[in-house]
mmCIF file of the N, C-alpha and C atoms, coordinates in Angstrom:
data_MODEL
# 
_entry.id   MODEL 
# 
loop_
_atom_site.group_PDB 
_atom_site.id 
_atom_site.type_symbol 
_atom_site.label_atom_id 
_atom_site.label_alt_id 
_atom_site.label_comp_id 
_atom_site.label_asym_id 
_atom_site.label_entity_id 
_atom_site.label_seq_id 
_atom_site.pdbx_PDB_ins_code 
_atom_site.Cartn_x 
_atom_site.Cartn_y 
_atom_site.Cartn_z 
_atom_site.occupancy 
_atom_site.B_iso_or_equiv 
_atom_site.pdbx_formal_charge 
_atom_site.auth_seq_id 
_atom_site.auth_comp_id 
_atom_site.auth_asym_id 
_atom_site.auth_atom_id 
_atom_site.pdbx_PDB_model_num 
ATOM 1   N N  . MET A 1 1  ? 79.373 -30.928 14.899  1.00 0.00 ? 1  MET A N  1 
ATOM 2   C CA . MET A 1 1  ? 79.046 -29.528 14.735  1.00 0.00 ? 1  MET A CA 1 
ATOM 3   C C  . MET A 1 1  ? 77.706 -29.261 15.410  1.00 0.00 ? 1  MET A C  1 
ATOM 4   N N  . THR A 1 2  ? 77.613 -28.170 16.103  1.00 0.00 ? 2  THR A N  1 
ATOM 5   C CA . THR A 1 2  ? 76.376 -27.844 16.807  1.00 0.00 ? 2  THR A CA 1 
ATOM 6   C C  . THR A 1 2  ? 75.438 -27.039 15.915  1.00 0.00 ? 2  THR A C  1 
ATOM 7   N N  . TYR A 1 3  ? 74.217 -26.948 16.342  1.00 0.00 ? 3  TYR A N  1 
ATOM 8   C CA . TYR A 1 3  ? 73.194 -26.172 15.640  1.00 0.00 ? 3  TYR A CA 1 
ATOM 9   C C  . TYR A 1 3  ? 73.653 -24.716 15.511  1.00 0.00 ? 3  TYR A C  1 
ATOM 10  N N  . TYR A 1 4  ? 74.164 -24.167 16.595  1.00 0.00 ? 4  TYR A N  1 
ATOM 11  C CA . TYR A 1 4  ? 74.672 -22.792 16.593  1.00 0.00 ? 4  TYR A CA 1 
ATOM 12  C C  . TYR A 1 4  ? 75.785 -22.607 15.566  1.00 0.00 ? 4  TYR A C  1 
ATOM 13  N N  . GLU A 1 5  ? 76.715 -23.538 15.507  1.00 0.00 ? 5  GLU A N  1 
ATOM 14  C CA . GLU A 1 5  ? 77.844 -23.427 14.584  1.00 0.00 ? 5  GLU A CA 1 
ATOM 15  C C  . GLU A 1 5  ? 77.383 -23.443 13.125  1.00 0.00 ? 5  GLU A C  1 
ATOM 16  N N  . ILE A 1 6  ? 76.405 -24.258 12.842  1.00 0.00 ? 6  ILE A N  1 
ATOM 17  C CA . ILE A 1 6  ? 75.871 -24.314 11.476  1.00 0.00 ? 6  ILE A CA 1 
ATOM 18  C C  . ILE A 1 6  ? 75.207 -22.995 11.101  1.00 0.00 ? 6  ILE A C  1 
ATOM 19  N N  . ILE A 1 7  ? 74.406 -22.468 12.021  1.00 0.00 ? 7  ILE A N  1 
ATOM 20  C CA . ILE A 1 7  ? 73.740 -21.193 11.747  1.00 0.00 ? 7  ILE A CA 1 
ATOM 21  C C  . ILE A 1 7  ? 74.764 -20.081 11.572  1.00 0.00 ? 7  ILE A C  1 
ATOM 22  N N  . LYS A 1 8  ? 75.762 -20.041 12.451  1.00 0.00 ? 8  LYS A N  1 
ATOM 23  C CA . LYS A 1 8  ? 76.793 -19.006 12.366  1.00 0.00 ? 8  LYS A CA 1 
ATOM 24  C C  . LYS A 1 8  ? 77.546 -19.103 11.032  1.00 0.00 ? 8  LYS A C  1 
ATOM 25  N N  . LEU A 1 9  ? 77.839 -20.317 10.608  1.00 0.00 ? 9  LEU A N  1 
ATOM 26  C CA . LEU A 1 9  ? 78.548 -20.543 9.356   1.00 0.00 ? 9  LEU A CA 1 
ATOM 27  C C  . LEU A 1 9  ? 77.718 -20.085 8.148   1.00 0.00 ? 9  LEU A C  1 
ATOM 28  N N  . CYS A 1 10 ? 76.422 -20.316 8.208   1.00 0.00 ? 10 CYS A N  1 
ATOM 29  C CA . CYS A 1 10 ? 75.544 -20.048 7.062   1.00 0.00 ? 10 CYS A CA 1 
ATOM 30  C C  . CYS A 1 10 ? 74.709 -18.782 7.221   1.00 0.00 ? 10 CYS A C  1 
ATOM 31  N N  . LYS A 1 11 ? 74.940 -18.006 8.234   1.00 0.00 ? 11 LYS A N  1 
ATOM 32  C CA . LYS A 1 11 ? 74.089 -16.857 8.545   1.00 0.00 ? 11 LYS A CA 1 
ATOM 33  C C  . LYS A 1 11 ? 73.922 -15.896 7.374   1.00 0.00 ? 11 LYS A C  1 
ATOM 34  N N  . GLU A 1 12 ? 74.992 -15.544 6.706   1.00 0.00 ? 12 GLU A N  1 
ATOM 35  C CA . GLU A 1 12 ? 74.892 -14.597 5.596   1.00 0.00 ? 12 GLU A CA 1 
ATOM 36  C C  . GLU A 1 12 ? 74.000 -15.150 4.482   1.00 0.00 ? 12 GLU A C  1 
ATOM 37  N N  . SER A 1 13 ? 74.198 -16.420 4.149   1.00 0.00 ? 13 SER A N  1 
ATOM 38  C CA . SER A 1 13 ? 73.364 -17.038 3.103   1.00 0.00 ? 13 SER A CA 1 
ATOM 39  C C  . SER A 1 13 ? 71.907 -17.109 3.539   1.00 0.00 ? 13 SER A C  1 
ATOM 40  N N  . ILE A 1 14 ? 71.677 -17.458 4.786   1.00 0.00 ? 14 ILE A N  1 
ATOM 41  C CA . ILE A 1 14 ? 70.306 -17.544 5.298   1.00 0.00 ? 14 ILE A CA 1 
ATOM 42  C C  . ILE A 1 14 ? 69.643 -16.172 5.266   1.00 0.00 ? 14 ILE A C  1 
ATOM 43  N N  . ASP A 1 15 ? 70.361 -15.137 5.661   1.00 0.00 ? 15 ASP A N  1 
ATOM 44  C CA . ASP A 1 15 ? 69.815 -13.782 5.633   1.00 0.00 ? 15 ASP A CA 1 
ATOM 45  C C  . ASP A 1 15 ? 69.455 -13.355 4.214   1.00 0.00 ? 15 ASP A C  1 
ATOM 46  N N  . ARG A 1 16 ? 70.303 -13.690 3.249   1.00 0.00 ? 16 ARG A N  1 
ATOM 47  C CA . ARG A 1 16 ? 70.008 -13.342 1.851   1.00 0.00 ? 16 ARG A CA 1 
ATOM 48  C C  . ARG A 1 16 ? 68.783 -14.087 1.334   1.00 0.00 ? 16 ARG A C  1 
ATOM 49  N N  . LEU A 1 17 ? 68.694 -15.356 1.678   1.00 0.00 ? 17 LEU A N  1 
ATOM 50  C CA . LEU A 1 17 ? 67.524 -16.131 1.264   1.00 0.00 ? 17 LEU A CA 1 
ATOM 51  C C  . LEU A 1 17 ? 66.252 -15.566 1.880   1.00 0.00 ? 17 LEU A C  1 
ATOM 52  N N  . ASN A 1 18 ? 66.305 -15.220 3.162   1.00 0.00 ? 18 ASN A N  1 
ATOM 53  C CA . ASN A 1 18 ? 65.134 -14.634 3.824   1.00 0.00 ? 18 ASN A CA 1 
ATOM 54  C C  . ASN A 1 18 ? 64.734 -13.313 3.182   1.00 0.00 ? 18 ASN A C  1 
ATOM 55  N N  . SER A 1 19 ? 65.708 -12.481 2.836   1.00 0.00 ? 19 SER A N  1 
ATOM 56  C CA . SER A 1 19 ? 65.391 -11.187 2.237   1.00 0.00 ? 19 SER A CA 1 
ATOM 57  C C  . SER A 1 19 ? 64.781 -11.346 0.843   1.00 0.00 ? 19 SER A C  1 
ATOM 58  N N  . ALA A 1 20 ? 65.070 -12.455 0.183   1.00 0.00 ? 20 ALA A N  1 
ATOM 59  C CA . ALA A 1 20 ? 64.502 -12.723 -1.138  1.00 0.00 ? 20 ALA A CA 1 
ATOM 60  C C  . ALA A 1 20 ? 63.154 -13.442 -1.047  1.00 0.00 ? 20 ALA A C  1 
ATOM 61  N N  . GLY A 1 21 ? 62.722 -13.771 0.178   1.00 0.00 ? 21 GLY A N  1 
ATOM 62  C CA . GLY A 1 21 ? 61.414 -14.395 0.359   1.00 0.00 ? 21 GLY A CA 1 
ATOM 63  C C  . GLY A 1 21 ? 61.410 -15.914 0.344   1.00 0.00 ? 21 GLY A C  1 
ATOM 64  N N  . PHE A 1 22 ? 62.578 -16.537 0.421   1.00 0.00 ? 22 PHE A N  1 
ATOM 65  C CA . PHE A 1 22 ? 62.638 -17.995 0.417   1.00 0.00 ? 22 PHE A CA 1 
ATOM 66  C C  . PHE A 1 22 ? 62.189 -18.556 1.756   1.00 0.00 ? 22 PHE A C  1 
ATOM 67  N N  . ARG A 1 23 ? 61.554 -19.707 1.689   1.00 0.00 ? 23 ARG A N  1 
ATOM 68  C CA . ARG A 1 23 ? 61.160 -20.441 2.891   1.00 0.00 ? 23 ARG A CA 1 
ATOM 69  C C  . ARG A 1 23 ? 62.011 -21.694 2.975   1.00 0.00 ? 23 ARG A C  1 
ATOM 70  N N  . MET A 1 24 ? 62.354 -22.075 4.173   1.00 0.00 ? 24 MET A N  1 
ATOM 71  C CA . MET A 1 24 ? 63.217 -23.245 4.375   1.00 0.00 ? 24 MET A CA 1 
ATOM 72  C C  . MET A 1 24 ? 62.571 -24.513 3.800   1.00 0.00 ? 24 MET A C  1 
ATOM 73  N N  . ASP A 1 25 ? 61.260 -24.599 3.823   1.00 0.00 ? 25 ASP A N  1 
ATOM 74  C CA . ASP A 1 25 ? 60.562 -25.781 3.306   1.00 0.00 ? 25 ASP A CA 1 
ATOM 75  C C  . ASP A 1 25 ? 60.715 -25.941 1.788   1.00 0.00 ? 25 ASP A C  1 
ATOM 76  N N  . ASP A 1 26 ? 61.052 -24.854 1.095   1.00 0.00 ? 26 ASP A N  1 
ATOM 77  C CA . ASP A 1 26 ? 61.177 -24.919 -0.361  1.00 0.00 ? 26 ASP A CA 1 
ATOM 78  C C  . ASP A 1 26 ? 62.269 -25.893 -0.799  1.00 0.00 ? 26 ASP A C  1 
ATOM 79  N N  . CYS A 1 27 ? 63.238 -26.144 0.059   1.00 0.00 ? 27 CYS A N  1 
ATOM 80  C CA . CYS A 1 27 ? 64.349 -27.038 -0.295  1.00 0.00 ? 27 CYS A CA 1 
ATOM 81  C C  . CYS A 1 27 ? 63.876 -28.442 -0.636  1.00 0.00 ? 27 CYS A C  1 
ATOM 82  N N  . LYS A 1 28 ? 62.818 -28.884 0.008   1.00 0.00 ? 28 LYS A N  1 
ATOM 83  C CA . LYS A 1 28 ? 62.373 -30.265 -0.223  1.00 0.00 ? 28 LYS A CA 1 
ATOM 84  C C  . LYS A 1 28 ? 61.677 -30.451 -1.569  1.00 0.00 ? 28 LYS A C  1 
ATOM 85  N N  . TYR A 1 29 ? 61.446 -29.346 -2.291  1.00 0.00 ? 29 TYR A N  1 
ATOM 86  C CA . TYR A 1 29 ? 60.768 -29.437 -3.580  1.00 0.00 ? 29 TYR A CA 1 
ATOM 87  C C  . TYR A 1 29 ? 61.702 -29.241 -4.773  1.00 0.00 ? 29 TYR A C  1 
ATOM 88  N N  . VAL A 1 30 ? 62.990 -29.171 -4.545  1.00 0.00 ? 30 VAL A N  1 
ATOM 89  C CA . VAL A 1 30 ? 63.944 -28.955 -5.629  1.00 0.00 ? 30 VAL A CA 1 
ATOM 90  C C  . VAL A 1 30 ? 63.880 -30.094 -6.645  1.00 0.00 ? 30 VAL A C  1 
ATOM 91  N N  . GLU A 1 31 ? 63.846 -31.334 -6.176  1.00 0.00 ? 31 GLU A N  1 
ATOM 92  C CA . GLU A 1 31 ? 63.791 -32.482 -7.087  1.00 0.00 ? 31 GLU A CA 1 
ATOM 93  C C  . GLU A 1 31 ? 62.493 -32.478 -7.886  1.00 0.00 ? 31 GLU A C  1 
ATOM 94  N N  . LEU A 1 32 ? 61.390 -32.086 -7.240  1.00 0.00 ? 32 LEU A N  1 
ATOM 95  C CA . LEU A 1 32 ? 60.110 -32.008 -7.929  1.00 0.00 ? 32 LEU A CA 1 
ATOM 96  C C  . LEU A 1 32 ? 60.209 -31.020 -9.092  1.00 0.00 ? 32 LEU A C  1 
ATOM 97  N N  . TYR A 1 33 ? 60.798 -29.863 -8.861  1.00 0.00 ? 33 TYR A N  1 
ATOM 98  C CA . TYR A 1 33 ? 60.927 -28.862 -9.916  1.00 0.00 ? 33 TYR A CA 1 
ATOM 99  C C  . TYR A 1 33 ? 61.869 -29.327 -11.019 1.00 0.00 ? 33 TYR A C  1 
ATOM 100 N N  . GLU A 1 34 ? 62.919 -30.029 -10.648 1.00 0.00 ? 34 GLU A N  1 
ATOM 101 C CA . GLU A 1 34 ? 63.834 -30.559 -11.667 1.00 0.00 ? 34 GLU A CA 1 
ATOM 102 C C  . GLU A 1 34 ? 63.110 -31.562 -12.557 1.00 0.00 ? 34 GLU A C  1 
ATOM 103 N N  . ASP A 1 35 ? 62.263 -32.411 -11.961 1.00 0.00 ? 35 ASP A N  1 
ATOM 104 C CA . ASP A 1 35 ? 61.462 -33.342 -12.759 1.00 0.00 ? 35 ASP A CA 1 
ATOM 105 C C  . ASP A 1 35 ? 60.496 -32.582 -13.666 1.00 0.00 ? 35 ASP A C  1 
ATOM 106 N N  . TYR A 1 36 ? 59.896 -31.527 -13.132 1.00 0.00 ? 36 TYR A N  1 
ATOM 107 C CA . TYR A 1 36 ? 58.999 -30.694 -13.949 1.00 0.00 ? 36 TYR A CA 1 
ATOM 108 C C  . TYR A 1 36 ? 59.736 -30.137 -15.164 1.00 0.00 ? 36 TYR A C  1 
ATOM 109 N N  . LYS A 1 37 ? 60.899 -29.546 -14.938 1.00 0.00 ? 37 LYS A N  1 
ATOM 110 C CA . LYS A 1 37 ? 61.654 -28.958 -16.048 1.00 0.00 ? 37 LYS A CA 1 
ATOM 111 C C  . LYS A 1 37 ? 62.004 -30.003 -17.100 1.00 0.00 ? 37 LYS A C  1 
ATOM 112 N N  . GLN A 1 38 ? 62.395 -31.175 -16.655 1.00 0.00 ? 38 GLN A N  1 
ATOM 113 C CA . GLN A 1 38 ? 62.765 -32.242 -17.590 1.00 0.00 ? 38 GLN A CA 1 
ATOM 114 C C  . GLN A 1 38 ? 61.557 -32.638 -18.444 1.00 0.00 ? 38 GLN A C  1 
ATOM 115 N N  . MET A 1 39 ? 60.404 -32.834 -17.816 1.00 0.00 ? 39 MET A N  1 
ATOM 116 C CA . MET A 1 39 ? 59.205 -33.219 -18.566 1.00 0.00 ? 39 MET A CA 1 
ATOM 117 C C  . MET A 1 39 ? 58.722 -32.075 -19.461 1.00 0.00 ? 39 MET A C  1 
ATOM 118 N N  . HIS A 1 40 ? 58.808 -30.855 -18.960 1.00 0.00 ? 40 HIS A N  1 
ATOM 119 C CA . HIS A 1 40 ? 58.383 -29.697 -19.745 1.00 0.00 ? 40 HIS A CA 1 
ATOM 120 C C  . HIS A 1 40 ? 59.259 -29.537 -20.987 1.00 0.00 ? 40 HIS A C  1 
ATOM 121 N N  . ASP A 1 41 ? 60.564 -29.698 -20.810 1.00 0.00 ? 41 ASP A N  1 
ATOM 122 C CA . ASP A 1 41 ? 61.501 -29.591 -21.941 1.00 0.00 ? 41 ASP A CA 1 
ATOM 123 C C  . ASP A 1 41 ? 61.286 -30.710 -22.957 1.00 0.00 ? 41 ASP A C  1 
ATOM 124 N N  . ALA A 1 42 ? 60.763 -31.848 -22.479 1.00 0.00 ? 42 ALA A N  1 
ATOM 125 C CA . ALA A 1 42 ? 60.479 -32.965 -23.380 1.00 0.00 ? 42 ALA A CA 1 
ATOM 126 C C  . ALA A 1 42 ? 59.159 -32.767 -24.134 1.00 0.00 ? 42 ALA A C  1 
ATOM 127 N N  . GLY A 1 43 ? 58.434 -31.676 -23.803 1.00 0.00 ? 43 GLY A N  1 
ATOM 128 C CA . GLY A 1 43 ? 57.213 -31.366 -24.523 1.00 0.00 ? 43 GLY A CA 1 
ATOM 129 C C  . GLY A 1 43 ? 55.940 -31.946 -23.931 1.00 0.00 ? 43 GLY A C  1 
ATOM 130 N N  . GLU A 1 44 ? 56.001 -32.450 -22.711 1.00 0.00 ? 44 GLU A N  1 
ATOM 131 C CA . GLU A 1 44 ? 54.796 -32.998 -22.078 1.00 0.00 ? 44 GLU A CA 1 
ATOM 132 C C  . GLU A 1 44 ? 53.815 -31.875 -21.754 1.00 0.00 ? 44 GLU A C  1 
ATOM 133 N N  . LYS A 1 45 ? 52.537 -32.204 -21.730 1.00 0.00 ? 45 LYS A N  1 
ATOM 134 C CA . LYS A 1 45 ? 51.505 -31.225 -21.405 1.00 0.00 ? 45 LYS A CA 1 
ATOM 135 C C  . LYS A 1 45 ? 51.470 -30.983 -19.898 1.00 0.00 ? 45 LYS A C  1 
ATOM 136 N N  . MET A 1 46 ? 51.081 -29.759 -19.519 1.00 0.00 ? 46 MET A N  1 
ATOM 137 C CA . MET A 1 46 ? 51.111 -29.346 -18.122 1.00 0.00 ? 46 MET A CA 1 
ATOM 138 C C  . MET A 1 46 ? 50.236 -30.225 -17.232 1.00 0.00 ? 46 MET A C  1 
ATOM 139 N N  . THR A 1 47 ? 49.036 -30.568 -17.678 1.00 0.00 ? 47 THR A N  1 
ATOM 140 C CA . THR A 1 47 ? 48.157 -31.384 -16.839 1.00 0.00 ? 47 THR A CA 1 
ATOM 141 C C  . THR A 1 47 ? 48.758 -32.766 -16.586 1.00 0.00 ? 47 THR A C  1 
ATOM 142 N N  . TYR A 1 48 ? 49.412 -33.324 -17.596 1.00 0.00 ? 48 TYR A N  1 
ATOM 143 C CA . TYR A 1 48 ? 50.071 -34.617 -17.441 1.00 0.00 ? 48 TYR A CA 1 
ATOM 144 C C  . TYR A 1 48 ? 51.234 -34.498 -16.453 1.00 0.00 ? 48 TYR A C  1 
ATOM 145 N N  . ILE A 1 49 ? 52.035 -33.454 -16.594 1.00 0.00 ? 49 ILE A N  1 
ATOM 146 C CA . ILE A 1 49 ? 53.185 -33.251 -15.702 1.00 0.00 ? 49 ILE A CA 1 
ATOM 147 C C  . ILE A 1 49 ? 52.716 -33.146 -14.260 1.00 0.00 ? 49 ILE A C  1 
ATOM 148 N N  . VAL A 1 50 ? 51.699 -32.332 -14.024 1.00 0.00 ? 50 VAL A N  1 
ATOM 149 C CA . VAL A 1 50 ? 51.199 -32.141 -12.658 1.00 0.00 ? 50 VAL A CA 1 
ATOM 150 C C  . VAL A 1 50 ? 50.649 -33.446 -12.104 1.00 0.00 ? 50 VAL A C  1 
ATOM 151 N N  . SER A 1 51 ? 49.974 -34.213 -12.918 1.00 0.00 ? 51 SER A N  1 
ATOM 152 C CA . SER A 1 51 ? 49.432 -35.504 -12.478 1.00 0.00 ? 51 SER A CA 1 
ATOM 153 C C  . SER A 1 51 ? 50.547 -36.463 -12.073 1.00 0.00 ? 51 SER A C  1 
ATOM 154 N N  . VAL A 1 52 ? 51.599 -36.523 -12.890 1.00 0.00 ? 52 VAL A N  1 
ATOM 155 C CA . VAL A 1 52 ? 52.730 -37.405 -12.590 1.00 0.00 ? 52 VAL A CA 1 
ATOM 156 C C  . VAL A 1 52 ? 53.438 -36.953 -11.313 1.00 0.00 ? 52 VAL A C  1 
ATOM 157 N N  . LEU A 1 53 ? 53.674 -35.649 -11.185 1.00 0.00 ? 53 LEU A N  1 
ATOM 158 C CA . LEU A 1 53 ? 54.351 -35.134 -9.996  1.00 0.00 ? 53 LEU A CA 1 
ATOM 159 C C  . LEU A 1 53 ? 53.507 -35.343 -8.737  1.00 0.00 ? 53 LEU A C  1 
ATOM 160 N N  . HIS A 1 54 ? 52.200 -35.214 -8.885  1.00 0.00 ? 54 HIS A N  1 
ATOM 161 C CA . HIS A 1 54 ? 51.288 -35.477 -7.767  1.00 0.00 ? 54 HIS A CA 1 
ATOM 162 C C  . HIS A 1 54 ? 51.445 -36.915 -7.266  1.00 0.00 ? 54 HIS A C  1 
ATOM 163 N N  . ASP A 1 55 ? 51.452 -37.852 -8.189  1.00 0.00 ? 55 ASP A N  1 
ATOM 164 C CA . ASP A 1 55 ? 51.603 -39.260 -7.821  1.00 0.00 ? 55 ASP A CA 1 
ATOM 165 C C  . ASP A 1 55 ? 53.000 -39.569 -7.279  1.00 0.00 ? 55 ASP A C  1 
ATOM 166 N N  . ARG A 1 56 ? 54.010 -38.985 -7.884  1.00 0.00 ? 56 ARG A N  1 
ATOM 167 C CA . ARG A 1 56 ? 55.392 -39.276 -7.525  1.00 0.00 ? 56 ARG A CA 1 
ATOM 168 C C  . ARG A 1 56 ? 55.786 -38.689 -6.169  1.00 0.00 ? 56 ARG A C  1 
ATOM 169 N N  . TYR A 1 57 ? 55.343 -37.481 -5.885  1.00 0.00 ? 57 TYR A N  1 
ATOM 170 C CA . TYR A 1 57 ? 55.792 -36.775 -4.679  1.00 0.00 ? 57 TYR A CA 1 
ATOM 171 C C  . TYR A 1 57 ? 54.710 -36.628 -3.612  1.00 0.00 ? 57 TYR A C  1 
ATOM 172 N N  . ASN A 1 58 ? 53.509 -37.102 -3.896  1.00 0.00 ? 58 ASN A N  1 
ATOM 173 C CA . ASN A 1 58 ? 52.398 -37.033 -2.950  1.00 0.00 ? 58 ASN A CA 1 
ATOM 174 C C  . ASN A 1 58 ? 52.163 -35.592 -2.482  1.00 0.00 ? 58 ASN A C  1 
ATOM 175 N N  . VAL A 1 59 ? 52.141 -34.677 -3.442  1.00 0.00 ? 59 VAL A N  1 
ATOM 176 C CA . VAL A 1 59 ? 51.891 -33.264 -3.195  1.00 0.00 ? 59 VAL A CA 1 
ATOM 177 C C  . VAL A 1 59 ? 50.634 -32.898 -3.972  1.00 0.00 ? 59 VAL A C  1 
ATOM 178 N N  . CYS A 1 60 ? 49.746 -32.116 -3.352  1.00 0.00 ? 60 CYS A N  1 
ATOM 179 C CA . CYS A 1 60 ? 48.495 -31.782 -4.034  1.00 0.00 ? 60 CYS A CA 1 
ATOM 180 C C  . CYS A 1 60 ? 48.773 -30.960 -5.294  1.00 0.00 ? 60 CYS A C  1 
ATOM 181 N N  . GLU A 1 61 ? 47.887 -31.072 -6.255  1.00 0.00 ? 61 GLU A N  1 
ATOM 182 C CA . GLU A 1 61 ? 48.083 -30.433 -7.553  1.00 0.00 ? 61 GLU A CA 1 
ATOM 183 C C  . GLU A 1 61 ? 48.175 -28.915 -7.437  1.00 0.00 ? 61 GLU A C  1 
ATOM 184 N N  . ARG A 1 62 ? 47.375 -28.328 -6.575  1.00 0.00 ? 62 ARG A N  1 
ATOM 185 C CA . ARG A 1 62 ? 47.418 -26.880 -6.380  1.00 0.00 ? 62 ARG A CA 1 
ATOM 186 C C  . ARG A 1 62 ? 48.809 -26.436 -5.910  1.00 0.00 ? 62 ARG A C  1 
ATOM 187 N N  . LYS A 1 63 ? 49.392 -27.195 -4.987  1.00 0.00 ? 63 LYS A N  1 
ATOM 188 C CA . LYS A 1 63 ? 50.727 -26.882 -4.477  1.00 0.00 ? 63 LYS A CA 1 
ATOM 189 C C  . LYS A 1 63 ? 51.767 -26.996 -5.589  1.00 0.00 ? 63 LYS A C  1 
ATOM 190 N N  . ILE A 1 64 ? 51.621 -27.979 -6.467  1.00 0.00 ? 64 ILE A N  1 
ATOM 191 C CA . ILE A 1 64 ? 52.560 -28.159 -7.576  1.00 0.00 ? 64 ILE A CA 1 
ATOM 192 C C  . ILE A 1 64 ? 52.512 -26.945 -8.508  1.00 0.00 ? 64 ILE A C  1 
ATOM 193 N N  . TYR A 1 65 ? 51.312 -26.471 -8.837  1.00 0.00 ? 65 TYR A N  1 
ATOM 194 C CA . TYR A 1 65 ? 51.206 -25.270 -9.674  1.00 0.00 ? 65 TYR A CA 1 
ATOM 195 C C  . TYR A 1 65 ? 51.862 -24.073 -8.988  1.00 0.00 ? 65 TYR A C  1 
ATOM 196 N N  . GLU A 1 66 ? 51.651 -23.928 -7.675  1.00 0.00 ? 66 GLU A N  1 
ATOM 197 C CA . GLU A 1 66 ? 52.270 -22.826 -6.925  1.00 0.00 ? 66 GLU A CA 1 
ATOM 198 C C  . GLU A 1 66 ? 53.793 -22.929 -6.947  1.00 0.00 ? 66 GLU A C  1 
ATOM 199 N N  . LEU A 1 67 ? 54.313 -24.146 -6.777  1.00 0.00 ? 67 LEU A N  1 
ATOM 200 C CA . LEU A 1 67 ? 55.764 -24.349 -6.778  1.00 0.00 ? 67 LEU A CA 1 
ATOM 201 C C  . LEU A 1 67 ? 56.370 -24.048 -8.141  1.00 0.00 ? 67 LEU A C  1 
ATOM 202 N N  . ILE A 1 68 ? 55.699 -24.464 -9.200  1.00 0.00 ? 68 ILE A N  1 
ATOM 203 C CA . ILE A 1 68 ? 56.196 -24.200 -10.550 1.00 0.00 ? 68 ILE A CA 1 
ATOM 204 C C  . ILE A 1 68 ? 56.275 -22.694 -10.783 1.00 0.00 ? 68 ILE A C  1 
ATOM 205 N N  . LYS A 1 69 ? 55.248 -21.977 -10.361 1.00 0.00 ? 69 LYS A N  1 
ATOM 206 C CA . LYS A 1 69 ? 55.245 -20.522 -10.515 1.00 0.00 ? 69 LYS A CA 1 
ATOM 207 C C  . LYS A 1 69 ? 56.338 -19.888 -9.662  1.00 0.00 ? 69 LYS A C  1 
ATOM 208 N N  . LEU A 1 70 ? 56.460 -20.332 -8.411  1.00 0.00 ? 70 LEU A N  1 
ATOM 209 C CA . LEU A 1 70 ? 57.449 -19.770 -7.497  1.00 0.00 ? 70 LEU A CA 1 
ATOM 210 C C  . LEU A 1 70 ? 58.872 -20.034 -7.970  1.00 0.00 ? 70 LEU A C  1 
ATOM 211 N N  . PHE A 1 71 ? 59.177 -21.286 -8.301  1.00 0.00 ? 71 PHE A N  1 
ATOM 212 C CA . PHE A 1 71 ? 60.538 -21.645 -8.687  1.00 0.00 ? 71 PHE A CA 1 
ATOM 213 C C  . PHE A 1 71 ? 60.934 -21.053 -10.035 1.00 0.00 ? 71 PHE A C  1 
ATOM 214 N N  . GLY A 1 72 ? 59.963 -20.752 -10.872 1.00 0.00 ? 72 GLY A N  1 
ATOM 215 C CA . GLY A 1 72 ? 60.260 -20.180 -12.179 1.00 0.00 ? 72 GLY A CA 1 
ATOM 216 C C  . GLY A 1 72 ? 60.333 -18.668 -12.183 1.00 0.00 ? 72 GLY A C  1 
ATOM 217 N N  . SER A 1 73 ? 59.993 -18.035 -11.054 1.00 0.00 ? 73 SER A N  1 
ATOM 218 C CA . SER A 1 73 ? 60.002 -16.572 -10.998 1.00 0.00 ? 73 SER A CA 1 
ATOM 219 C C  . SER A 1 73 ? 61.380 -16.029 -10.641 1.00 0.00 ? 73 SER A C  1 
ATOM 220 N N  . HIS A 1 74 ? 61.640 -14.824 -11.087 1.00 0.00 ? 74 HIS A N  1 
ATOM 221 C CA . HIS A 1 74 ? 62.886 -14.147 -10.757 1.00 0.00 ? 74 HIS A CA 1 
ATOM 222 C C  . HIS A 1 74 ? 62.733 -13.503 -9.391  1.00 0.00 ? 74 HIS A C  1 
ATOM 223 N N  . CYS A 1 75 ? 63.793 -13.532 -8.595  1.00 0.00 ? 75 CYS A N  1 
ATOM 224 C CA . CYS A 1 75 ? 63.729 -12.922 -7.283  1.00 0.00 ? 75 CYS A CA 1 
ATOM 225 C C  . CYS A 1 75 ? 64.571 -11.654 -7.264  1.00 0.00 ? 75 CYS A C  1 
ATOM 226 N N  . ILE A 1 76 ? 64.170 -10.753 -6.392  1.00 0.00 ? 76 ILE A N  1 
ATOM 227 C CA . ILE A 1 76 ? 64.875 -9.485  -6.242  1.00 0.00 ? 76 ILE A CA 1 
ATOM 228 C C  . ILE A 1 76 ? 65.404 -9.445  -4.812  1.00 0.00 ? 76 ILE A C  1 
ATOM 229 N N  . ILE A 1 77 ? 66.714 -9.452  -4.676  1.00 0.00 ? 77 ILE A N  1 
ATOM 230 C CA . ILE A 1 77 ? 67.329 -9.451  -3.358  1.00 0.00 ? 77 ILE A CA 1 
ATOM 231 C C  . ILE A 1 77 ? 67.645 -8.014  -2.964  1.00 0.00 ? 77 ILE A C  1 
ATOM 232 N N  . ASP A 1 78 ? 67.272 -7.680  -1.727  1.00 0.00 ? 78 ASP A N  1 
ATOM 233 C CA . ASP A 1 78 ? 67.545 -6.353  -1.159  1.00 0.00 ? 78 ASP A CA 1 
ATOM 234 C C  . ASP A 1 78 ? 66.968 -5.226  -2.007  1.00 0.00 ? 78 ASP A C  1 
ATOM 235 N N  . ALA A 1 79 ? 65.753 -5.436  -2.488  1.00 0.00 ? 79 ALA A N  1 
ATOM 236 C CA . ALA A 1 79 ? 65.083 -4.398  -3.274  1.00 0.00 ? 79 ALA A CA 1 
ATOM 237 C C  . ALA A 1 79 ? 64.652 -3.271  -2.346  1.00 0.00 ? 79 ALA A C  1 
ATOM 238 N N  . VAL A 1 80 ? 64.729 -2.070  -2.845  1.00 0.00 ? 80 VAL A N  1 
ATOM 239 C CA . VAL A 1 80 ? 64.346 -0.897  -2.031  1.00 0.00 ? 80 VAL A CA 1 
ATOM 240 C C  . VAL A 1 80 ? 62.963 -0.454  -2.398  1.00 0.00 ? 80 VAL A C  1 
# 
C-alpha cells in the first residue's frame, strides 16, 4: 500500500481529528495515559505517578502533566 492510498483511505478520520485539534504525535502517548489511568484508579498520588511515568517513558514531567490534561479533556468536533 502506498502513502497516498493510506491517506485516501483515512482522509475522513484524519480531517475529523484535525478539526478537533489532535496532533499526530499524540498517538505515541496513548500507553502513557493508560498507565496514568491505571495508577490513578489504584489511588496513587499524582507526584508519584508523574515520577514513574517520567522514568518509564523518558518524557519530561511538564509534558506528562500537559498530556494528562489534554487526554482527559472533552473535545468539540466541528464547533461553530
